[in-house]
C-alpha positions, 0 to 999 in steps of 0.5 A: 172565326165563328166556325172555328170557335164553335167547333171546339178549337182551344182558343181563338184570338181575333185581330181585326179593325174597322167597321162591319161592311156589307161584305162581312154579312152572312158569316154570323154577322147580321144587318144590324151589325153594319157600321159597328166596330168589327171586333165588338160585333164578332164578339157579340155574334160568337156569344150568341152562338156559343157562350162557352167559346174561348177567345182572346190571347191564349195563356202561356202561349206566344206562337199560335198553332194556326193563323188565318189571314182573312182580312184583305185581298192581299195579306200584309207582307210584314205580317206574313214575314213575321209568321215565317220568322216564327215558323207559324202555320198560316192559312190564307182566305179571301174573296176576289172578283166574286170568287172565294179563294182558300189557301194555301196553307203554309207550313214555313220552310216546308210547303209552297208559300205566298212568296212562291206563288207571287213569283210564279204569278209575276212570271205569268202576269208582269203587271201582277206586282202592281195589282197585288200592292194595291190590294194590301189591306183592301177587303175583297167583295163578293155576294153574301152567299159566296162569303158564307160558302168561303167561310165554311170551306175555310173553316173545314180546311182549318179544322183538317189542318189542326186535327189531321187529315186521313192521309199523308198528303195533308189537307187539300190546301197544302201546296194549293188553293181552292177557288169557290164560285158559288154561282157556278157551284164549282170548286177548282183546286189549283196546285202550286210548287215551291219556287226555286227563287223563293227564299222560304226554304221549301223544296220540290219533290215528295214530302210527308206531312205530319197529321194535325198541327194543333198542340193542344191535345184536349182541343184536338179531341174536341175538334175530332168529336165535332167533325165526327158528329157533323159527319154522322149527322150529314144527310146521305147522298141520294 
């Protein structure tokens, strides 16, 4: 969330609850924030990083360009159903067993959704339904380095989705998940396909994705300038 706000995304609206836990540290929150109200701590952290960043519900908007689900090992199925009903794009981010998982980026009715993946996983692992149910609302745990790396990867993927990728295949998290193991120094891309038994409406086969889902023209230009400047300032590989 902090990375998106400081990157120039038009408005970032945070919906969270509870207190700051150890697993929240490393993403802009510091040890002194532990135990504080999470929403207040994040607002203070954002003010430190970029006082100009806009947060809160955007004016004259009912459907956001992108929702990032990053509060639990398994997203709330009721919330996911609401996103499908409104056709809202959403990106899933979580940590699980010490590994960061980013994706899929779901464009309702057009790409592989969480339901498609659940059906596939249950076919491979019959016990997965019970396991997933226990993870709803439960935050994942990982080392601070893994949390920070996962947040960075998720921010990059969200910005690519909002501003547009340089190809017609879309961001790497479309129809896929990126699994980041900070200790091993690896990122594994796992692809998924729309499942014929899922009611989401996505179809198998070749698809062309529009580039950039952000409807705020000024925000898109700001994001592009930010990502371009980051690319120019990045050290050259040796």
